[in-house]
Structures are given as structure tokens and as C-alpha cells.
LUMNU-988731 format. One line per 4 residues: number of its first residue (from 1); their letters; for each residue x, y, z of N, C-alpha, C. Coordinates in nm, 3 decimals. Example, Ala and Ser with C-alpha at 12.3 -4.5 7.8 and 13.67 -1.06 7.14 Angstrom:
2
1) AS) 1.319 -0.569 0.780 1.230 -0.450 0.780 1.320 -0.330 0.780 | 1.285 -0.225 0.708 1.367 -0.106 0.714 1.290 0.003 0.787
# end
This chain:
198
1) VFDG) -12.416 -3.328 24.960 -12.424 -3.350 24.816 -12.455 -3.497 24.789 | -12.582 -3.527 24.731 -12.610 -3.673 24.725 -12.589 -3.715 24.592 | -12.536 -3.841 24.589 -12.484 -3.902 24.453 -12.517 -4.026 24.451 | -12.650 -4.066 24.399 -12.669 -4.189 24.419 -12.699 -4.235 24.558
5) LNIS) -12.623 -4.357 24.596 -12.614 -4.404 24.730 -12.497 -4.328 24.805 | -12.417 -4.251 24.734 -12.290 -4.186 24.799 -12.321 -4.076 24.861 | -12.270 -4.033 24.968 -12.319 -3.897 25.009 -12.152 -3.831 25.041 | -12.144 -3.725 24.974 -12.024 -3.644 24.993 -12.055 -3.506 25.041
9) RKLV) -11.960 -3.457 25.140 -11.971 -3.317 25.196 -11.889 -3.212 25.130 | -11.962 -3.100 25.109 -11.894 -2.985 25.066 -11.931 -2.864 25.126 | -11.849 -2.748 25.123 -11.898 -2.642 25.167 -11.902 -2.554 25.047 | -12.024 -2.486 25.030 -12.064 -2.408 24.906 -12.087 -2.271 24.930
13) LFDN) -12.048 -2.195 24.845 -12.055 -2.053 24.861 -12.149 -1.999 24.723 | -12.284 -1.911 24.783 -12.361 -1.905 24.698 -12.359 -1.753 24.666 | -12.386 -1.690 24.549 -12.401 -1.539 24.527 -12.537 -1.496 24.581 | -12.568 -1.373 24.543 -12.688 -1.317 24.598 -12.817 -1.358 24.504
17) NGNI) -12.784 -1.437 24.404 -12.893 -1.459 24.333 -12.929 -1.633 24.335 | -12.846 -1.688 24.451 -12.844 -1.826 24.480 -12.777 -1.932 24.391 | -12.676 -1.875 24.294 -12.610 -1.943 24.204 -12.461 -1.982 24.293 | -12.426 -2.085 24.270 -12.288 -2.140 24.336 -12.190 -2.044 24.261
21) DPSF) -12.100 -2.010 24.361 -11.985 -1.919 24.317 -11.854 -2.007 24.269 | -11.828 -2.021 24.154 -11.731 -2.110 24.117 -11.577 -2.075 24.165 | -11.569 -1.951 24.212 -11.438 -1.936 24.256 -11.394 -1.971 24.399 | -11.518 -2.027 24.468 -11.479 -2.057 24.588 -11.449 -2.227 24.586
25) NMAL) -11.338 -2.247 24.669 -11.281 -2.365 24.672 -11.369 -2.464 24.726 | -11.439 -2.569 24.653 -11.531 -2.683 24.698 -11.496 -2.809 24.710 | -11.378 -2.835 24.757 -11.321 -2.959 24.786 -11.396 -3.060 24.874 | -11.401 -3.186 24.860 -11.453 -3.273 24.917 -11.389 -3.269 25.069
29) LNYQ) -11.484 -3.280 25.199 -11.456 -3.279 25.319 -11.469 -3.402 25.360 | -11.378 -3.449 25.464 -11.382 -3.580 25.520 -11.432 -3.556 25.653 | -11.519 -3.445 25.688 -11.566 -3.431 25.800 -11.714 -3.371 25.795 | -11.778 -3.351 25.899 -11.922 -3.302 25.897 -11.893 -3.132 25.922
33) PNNV) -11.891 -3.027 25.849 -11.890 -2.893 25.881 -11.991 -2.868 25.966 | -11.973 -2.778 26.073 -12.088 -2.750 26.162 -12.060 -2.630 26.215 | -12.157 -2.536 26.255 -12.130 -2.407 26.334 -12.038 -2.319 26.242 | -12.074 -2.266 26.124 -12.018 -2.188 26.032 -12.004 -2.043 26.101
37) IVQP) -11.873 -1.984 26.118 -11.876 -1.838 26.144 -11.786 -1.760 26.044 | -11.849 -1.660 25.988 -11.780 -1.595 25.897 -11.717 -1.469 25.972 | -11.599 -1.436 25.980 -11.518 -1.335 26.039 -11.543 -1.211 25.976 | -11.521 -1.089 26.030 -11.513 -0.952 25.953 -11.437 -0.945 25.832
41) DNKI) -11.343 -1.025 25.823 -11.232 -1.022 25.705 -11.259 -1.141 25.607 | -11.386 -1.192 25.648 -11.447 -1.296 25.551 -11.366 -1.440 25.536 | -11.293 -1.453 25.658 -11.247 -1.580 25.672 -11.332 -1.670 25.742 | -11.366 -1.797 25.718 -11.461 -1.876 25.760 -11.407 -1.976 25.857
45) VLVK) -11.472 -1.985 25.975 -11.429 -2.074 26.092 -11.527 -2.183 26.107 | -11.501 -2.323 26.073 -11.576 -2.420 26.077 -11.572 -2.528 26.192 | -11.664 -2.599 26.246 -11.634 -2.671 26.364 -11.650 -2.819 26.283 | -11.534 -2.890 26.298 -11.526 -3.041 26.236 -11.561 -3.142 26.308
49) LSQL) -11.673 -3.209 26.276 -11.739 -3.325 26.356 -11.725 -3.439 26.274 | -11.704 -3.550 26.356 -11.667 -3.675 26.280 -11.737 -3.798 26.375 | -11.769 -3.920 26.335 -11.791 -4.001 26.405 -11.692 -4.092 26.443 | -11.581 -4.073 26.404 -11.459 -4.152 26.421 -11.339 -4.087 26.478
53) ADAS) -11.344 -3.942 26.501 -11.246 -3.846 26.562 -11.319 -3.751 26.653 | -11.204 -3.690 26.725 -11.257 -3.568 26.835 -11.286 -3.478 26.728 | -11.352 -3.378 26.805 -11.376 -3.244 26.732 -11.291 -3.160 26.736 | -11.265 -3.101 26.608 -11.172 -2.981 26.578 -11.219 -2.849 26.499
57) LIRL) -11.130 -2.754 26.496 -11.165 -2.639 26.427 -11.078 -2.611 26.306 | -11.145 -2.546 26.187 -11.056 -2.537 26.094 -11.089 -2.395 26.046 | -11.008 -2.310 25.980 -11.043 -2.181 25.938 -10.997 -2.173 25.787 | -11.102 -2.118 25.703 -11.058 -2.099 25.567 -11.042 -1.964 25.537
61) NSDG) -10.973 -1.943 25.418 -10.976 -1.800 25.359 -11.103 -1.776 25.282 | -11.096 -1.658 25.245 -11.246 -1.635 25.180 -11.258 -1.706 25.061 | -11.155 -1.755 24.980 -11.165 -1.859 24.877 -11.170 -2.005 24.908 | -11.210 -2.012 25.041 -11.205 -2.153 25.039 -11.085 -2.246 25.102
65) TVDP) -10.974 -2.174 25.052 -10.872 -2.267 25.094 -10.805 -2.266 25.250 | -10.743 -2.348 25.298 -10.706 -2.366 25.435 -10.610 -2.235 25.482 | -10.654 -2.195 25.597 -10.579 -2.077 25.641 -10.484 -2.138 25.751 | -10.344 -2.151 25.710 -10.234 -2.235 25.800 -10.210 -2.168 25.918
69) TFNV) -10.249 -2.018 25.945 -10.199 -1.950 26.069 -10.310 -1.980 26.170 | -10.411 -2.053 26.137 -10.502 -2.112 26.228 -10.490 -2.233 26.279 | -10.439 -2.274 26.403 -10.403 -2.403 26.438 -10.436 -2.442 26.584 | -10.517 -2.543 26.588 -10.563 -2.591 26.702 -10.519 -2.703 26.759
73) GTGF) -10.422 -2.761 26.694 -10.332 -2.872 26.736 -10.428 -3.006 26.736 | -10.418 -3.078 26.855 -10.486 -3.205 26.853 -10.655 -3.188 26.885 | -10.690 -3.051 26.883 -10.829 -3.019 26.904 -10.871 -3.051 27.045 | -11.012 -3.082 27.045 -11.096 -3.100 27.152 -11.113 -3.247 27.192
77) KQTA) -11.075 -3.292 27.309 -11.089 -3.418 27.346 -11.179 -3.464 27.473 | -11.203 -3.581 27.481 -11.304 -3.626 27.609 -11.236 -3.765 27.655 | -11.215 -3.768 27.773 -11.143 -3.915 27.815 -11.251 -4.041 27.802 | -11.380 -3.994 27.827 -11.462 -4.125 27.810 -11.508 -4.141 27.657
81) NLGR) -11.528 -4.047 27.585 -11.597 -4.046 27.460 -11.523 -3.949 27.380 | -11.563 -3.929 27.247 -11.507 -3.850 27.154 -11.540 -3.687 27.192 | -11.440 -3.616 27.185 -11.477 -3.467 27.209 -11.586 -3.415 27.131 | -11.650 -3.328 27.157 -11.759 -3.254 27.088 -11.750 -3.117 27.115
85) ISSI) -11.793 -3.044 27.006 -11.818 -2.894 27.017 -11.979 -2.884 26.988 | -12.044 -2.808 27.089 -12.185 -2.771 27.057 -12.206 -2.628 27.016 | -12.102 -2.531 27.039 -12.139 -2.386 27.004 -12.012 -2.311 26.996 | -12.003 -2.228 26.937 -11.888 -2.123 26.906 -11.921 -1.985 26.870
89) DLQP) -11.877 -1.886 26.925 -11.904 -1.754 26.919 -11.788 -1.667 26.907 | -11.768 -1.568 26.813 -11.658 -1.489 26.790 -11.695 -1.337 26.870 | -11.573 -1.315 26.938 -11.574 -1.178 27.012 -11.517 -1.073 26.913 | -11.548 -0.949 26.951 -11.505 -0.848 26.877 -11.365 -0.826 26.844
93) NGDF) -11.286 -0.885 26.943 -11.144 -0.866 26.932 -11.077 -0.981 26.854 | -11.174 -1.099 26.813 -11.126 -1.193 26.731 -11.100 -1.307 26.787 | -11.109 -1.305 26.935 -11.114 -1.434 27.004 -11.248 -1.516 26.993 | -11.215 -1.648 27.027 -11.343 -1.749 27.020 -11.385 -1.803 27.158
97) IVCG) -11.505 -1.796 27.180 -11.547 -1.881 27.314 -11.609 -1.996 27.242 | -11.567 -2.132 27.294 -11.592 -2.250 27.239 -11.660 -2.340 27.356 | -11.768 -2.410 27.332 -11.835 -2.487 27.446 -11.854 -2.620 27.392 | -11.879 -2.714 27.470 -11.927 -2.851 27.428 -11.892 -2.968 27.522
101) LFDK) -11.863 -3.070 27.487 -11.810 -3.178 27.577 -11.663 -3.223 27.563 | -11.577 -3.165 27.634 -11.438 -3.213 27.623 -11.369 -3.184 27.761 | -11.257 -3.247 27.788 -11.166 -3.221 27.884 -11.032 -3.181 27.874 | -11.002 -3.172 27.734 -10.875 -3.138 27.686 -10.886 -3.018 27.559
105) YNEI) -10.807 -2.950 27.554 -10.807 -2.875 27.443 -10.642 -2.872 27.390 | -10.580 -2.936 27.273 -10.463 -2.925 27.230 -10.365 -2.969 27.362 | -10.423 -3.113 27.421 -10.355 -3.156 27.517 -10.351 -3.063 27.664 | -10.414 -2.961 27.653 -10.427 -2.892 27.792 -10.553 -2.913 27.857
109) AAKN) -10.533 -2.949 27.979 -10.680 -2.991 28.073 -10.753 -2.866 28.063 | -10.899 -2.879 27.978 -10.984 -2.773 27.986 -11.119 -2.830 27.977 | -11.210 -2.796 28.064 -11.345 -2.861 28.079 -11.467 -2.775 28.029 | -11.506 -2.812 27.909 -11.646 -2.812 27.862 -11.648 -2.658 27.791
113) RIRI) -11.558 -2.562 27.833 -11.586 -2.420 27.784 -11.429 -2.365 27.791 | -11.387 -2.275 27.672 -11.251 -2.220 27.681 -11.267 -2.098 27.562 | -11.164 -2.024 27.561 -11.171 -1.914 27.495 -11.016 -1.942 27.419 | -11.015 -1.916 27.313 -10.884 -1.918 27.208 -10.864 -1.794 27.140
117) NSNG) -10.758 -1.749 27.107 -10.734 -1.630 27.039 -10.746 -1.664 26.875 | -10.725 -1.555 26.817 -10.765 -1.553 26.671 -10.684 -1.672 26.592 | -10.560 -1.710 26.659 -10.479 -1.800 26.566 -10.492 -1.967 26.628 | -10.583 -1.962 26.735 -10.614 -2.087 26.791 -10.529 -2.124 26.913
121) VFDP) -10.467 -2.014 26.977 -10.378 -2.026 27.093 -10.484 -2.024 27.225 | -10.466 -2.121 27.312 -10.537 -2.131 27.448 -10.537 -2.007 27.544 | -10.619 -1.959 27.570 -10.639 -1.840 27.668 -10.654 -1.887 27.816 | -10.575 -1.896 27.898 -10.603 -1.932 28.021 -10.663 -1.819 28.142
125) TFNY) -10.684 -1.695 28.079 -10.756 -1.624 28.172 -10.917 -1.639 28.174 | -10.942 -1.720 28.073 -11.115 -1.744 28.084 -11.142 -1.867 28.157 | -11.259 -1.883 28.227 -11.290 -1.990 28.321 -11.286 -2.113 28.229 | -11.205 -2.211 28.274 -11.188 -2.331 28.193 -11.181 -2.459 28.284
129) QSID) -11.185 -2.463 28.425 -11.175 -2.534 28.503 -11.241 -2.547 28.637 | -11.343 -2.458 28.628 -11.405 -2.457 28.762 -11.531 -2.535 28.776 | -11.586 -2.570 28.913 -11.707 -2.658 28.924 -11.816 -2.636 28.839 | -11.832 -2.505 28.791 -11.952 -2.466 28.714 -11.947 -2.551 28.563
133) NDDT) -11.840 -2.594 28.523 -11.817 -2.657 28.410 -11.841 -2.779 28.401 | -11.903 -2.850 28.520 -11.980 -2.974 28.507 -12.122 -2.958 28.434 | -12.163 -2.850 28.457 -12.302 -2.833 28.366 -12.269 -2.789 28.214 | -12.327 -2.868 28.142 -12.294 -2.883 27.978 -12.351 -2.761 27.919
137) LTYI) -12.275 -2.673 27.867 -12.313 -2.558 27.815 -12.347 -2.588 27.650 | -12.459 -2.591 27.614 -12.487 -2.623 27.473 -12.495 -2.531 27.365 | -12.510 -2.408 27.414 -12.527 -2.302 27.302 -12.499 -2.168 27.366 | -12.407 -2.081 27.304 -12.396 -1.944 27.360 -12.401 -1.841 27.240
141) QLQD) -12.421 -1.714 27.305 -12.438 -1.599 27.230 -12.367 -1.487 27.314 | -12.279 -1.420 27.255 -12.177 -1.313 27.320 -12.276 -1.174 27.303 | -12.296 -1.102 27.401 -12.354 -0.993 27.406 -12.275 -0.867 27.401 | -12.331 -0.753 27.362 -12.263 -0.622 27.347 -12.190 -0.573 27.473
145) DGTI) -12.229 -0.605 27.582 -12.175 -0.591 27.694 -12.040 -0.679 27.745 | -12.034 -0.781 27.675 -11.901 -0.857 27.704 -11.954 -0.995 27.785 | -12.092 -0.983 27.820 -12.147 -1.098 27.893 -12.183 -1.210 27.776 | -12.212 -1.349 27.839 -12.241 -1.442 27.746 -12.373 -1.513 27.776
149) LGSF) -12.469 -1.533 27.694 -12.579 -1.595 27.722 -12.550 -1.717 27.683 | -12.625 -1.822 27.776 -12.589 -1.970 27.724 -12.710 -2.058 27.776 | -12.726 -2.158 27.718 -12.807 -2.286 27.751 -12.736 -2.394 27.820 | -12.804 -2.451 27.922 -12.691 -2.564 27.992 -12.793 -2.655 27.998
153) YINS) -12.735 -2.775 28.006 -12.823 -2.878 28.087 -12.752 -2.933 28.209 | -12.813 -2.977 28.309 -12.772 -3.004 28.438 -12.804 -3.154 28.468 | -12.732 -3.260 28.511 -12.788 -3.360 28.580 -12.828 -3.349 28.711 | -12.932 -3.347 28.754 -12.989 -3.300 28.882 -12.960 -3.415 28.982
157) PDTF) -12.973 -3.412 29.113 -12.956 -3.512 29.200 -13.063 -3.638 29.174 | -13.177 -3.597 29.133 -13.262 -3.677 29.115 -13.254 -3.775 28.974 | -13.147 -3.753 28.893 -13.099 -3.818 28.785 -13.175 -3.776 28.661 | -13.254 -3.668 28.659 -13.311 -3.630 28.532 -13.231 -3.504 28.501
161) ILYC) -13.249 -3.471 28.371 -13.190 -3.369 28.299 -13.283 -3.224 28.327 | -13.203 -3.134 28.384 -13.270 -2.993 28.398 -13.203 -2.907 28.322 | -13.295 -2.838 28.227 -13.227 -2.740 28.154 -13.230 -2.614 28.197 | -13.142 -2.526 28.179 -13.136 -2.390 28.221 -13.087 -2.291 28.135
165) FARL) -13.131 -2.137 28.150 -13.087 -2.050 28.044 -13.004 -1.974 28.149 | -12.883 -1.949 28.119 -12.819 -1.847 28.224 -12.703 -1.749 28.136 | -12.667 -1.665 28.237 -12.568 -1.544 28.178 -12.445 -1.581 28.246 | -12.354 -1.551 28.170 -12.198 -1.567 28.213 -12.155 -1.450 28.212
169) DATG) -12.045 -1.416 28.294 -11.972 -1.271 28.304 -11.847 -1.316 28.180 | -11.788 -1.191 28.147 -11.680 -1.201 28.030 -11.582 -1.298 28.043 | -11.556 -1.340 28.166 -11.438 -1.436 28.206 -11.504 -1.579 28.208 | -11.635 -1.608 28.182 -11.688 -1.735 28.165 -11.746 -1.793 28.286
173) YIIE) -11.752 -1.710 28.393 -11.830 -1.766 28.529 -11.961 -1.714 28.509 | -12.029 -1.821 28.572 -12.203 -1.792 28.585 -12.224 -1.679 28.668 | -12.316 -1.581 28.642 -12.358 -1.489 28.709 -12.482 -1.543 28.819 | -12.451 -1.501 28.941 -12.549 -1.570 29.046 -12.707 -1.515 29.006
177) NKHL) -12.789 -1.589 29.039 -12.943 -1.558 29.021 -12.959 -1.514 28.897 | -12.912 -1.569 28.792 -12.976 -1.533 28.661 -13.035 -1.664 28.593 | -13.023 -1.774 28.672 -13.091 -1.921 28.594 -13.231 -1.911 28.591 | -13.282 -1.942 28.472 -13.422 -1.954 28.445 -13.417 -2.108 28.379
181) FTTT) -13.476 -2.171 28.475 -13.492 -2.323 28.470 -13.620 -2.347 28.357 | -13.580 -2.446 28.256 -13.696 -2.480 28.169 -13.695 -2.621 28.150 | -13.818 -2.663 28.102 -13.830 -2.809 28.094 -13.760 -2.872 27.950 | -13.724 -2.786 27.871 -13.669 -2.819 27.722 -13.556 -2.759 27.708
185) KVNK) -13.463 -2.776 27.613 -13.348 -2.731 27.572 -13.371 -2.595 27.505 | -13.302 -2.505 27.528 -13.302 -2.378 27.469 -13.183 -2.397 27.342 | -13.230 -2.390 27.225 -13.165 -2.418 27.104 -13.087 -2.281 27.016 | -13.159 -2.186 27.066 -13.137 -2.052 26.976 -13.180 -1.935 27.076
189) IVKK) -13.080 -1.817 27.081 -13.110 -1.717 27.135 -13.108 -1.592 27.031 | -13.211 -1.508 27.042 -13.195 -1.393 26.940 -13.236 -1.271 27.037 | -13.150 -1.160 27.007 -13.167 -1.031 27.076 -13.268 -0.944 27.003 | -13.364 -0.926 27.076 -13.461 -0.874 27.021 -13.459 -0.692 27.041
193) SDTE) -13.407 -0.657 27.153 -13.383 -0.513 27.170 -13.283 -0.509 27.268 | -13.234 -0.388 27.327 -13.138 -0.383 27.418 -13.202 -0.420 27.555 | -13.315 -0.453 27.575 -13.358 -0.514 27.710 -13.455 -0.636 27.684 | -13.469 -0.705 27.571 -13.532 -0.811 27.549 -13.478 -0.908 27.484
197) IM) -13.471 -1.036 27.497 -13.414 -1.161 27.402 -13.526 -1.251 27.371 | -13.525 -1.328 27.259 -13.621 -1.429 27.231 -13.554 -1.568 27.233
# end
């Protein structure tokens, strides 16, 4: 929302006609909301990004008020720089897969991708520390069979960035021989049919 030279951030709900729904809490936000996910129960999960703080997640009730049952603690931290979340997706059971640039989640050592449950609790059964995690996963999309499609970038031995499009199994490990190397970053994945993706 622009107001002269001042910029404020709000999350706005529109009805089917494009009108702002006044029943939705539109309080000013002190962070940049990103990667909005609407759960089946209409609760809303937001990625909180800031130029001054590490990335975090927040969940809102359907009326826009904060859901206190969702707690990510200190959020996503990175030793050298601020922690960042690049993508998040929701599993059918309500768990979240989160990827980005971080080496801690709520003070637990976890590198670049994790799974948390519906209340924000860390799931140690998901790959969160393997050597694969040196590659930066920038976008993910969960598939019906439980596998994960993802876009990576890899710093190659020749010091240039190599992008790749890969499939991970349901526990977060890269499936062998599924790399499709590209010269540009994959920003979005859309399922076209049971056998095709775009």
C-alpha cells in the first residue's frame, strides 16, 4: 500500500468480485509477507522476510488474526548472513517442507531444507543435514506420489552457477539420475498431466 512516500505492508483478502473483505484483519505488518499458503481449513501461512532479521513463518486464522498454536521459535538462521526462505509447500497431512538458505531452525542445526509439522515442530525424519544440502534448493512442489520436484542451483568446480531441476524422494533425498541441467533458474513448476510437467 503506497501512501505518498511511505510504504506500508498489509495482507488483504478480496471477495469474488475483487472487493476488499472488511472482516479480515488487515493490520500493518513489519515484515514482507511472501509465499502465502492457504491450508484446507483456511488458515494462512506466510513467510516473513525482512532486511534486518532472519526469515520466519507465521500462521494466521481465517480472519487474519495470529494463530498462537503455530510456533517456529527463533526461525531460520544462517551463520554468515541472514537466513532466507525461498519456497514452502504443504503436505496432505498438514506438514510443511521448507527450503532456502539457513543452517539452523529454531536453534537446531538444519541445512537448507527441513520438514516441520502442523504446529511448527521440527521433524528429524526428513533429510536436513546430508551433503546434498550444499546445493541450494530454490523452489519446491510436492507431487501426488509423495516425491518433491525442485529447482536447485549448484556452485560448480569452475566457479559458475549451474542450475538443475531435480526430483527428491519423500524424505528429502535427491533421486539419482533425475537431474536436468539448465542454463537458467527454474522459477515455477506446473503439473500438466499425470505424466507431464511444465
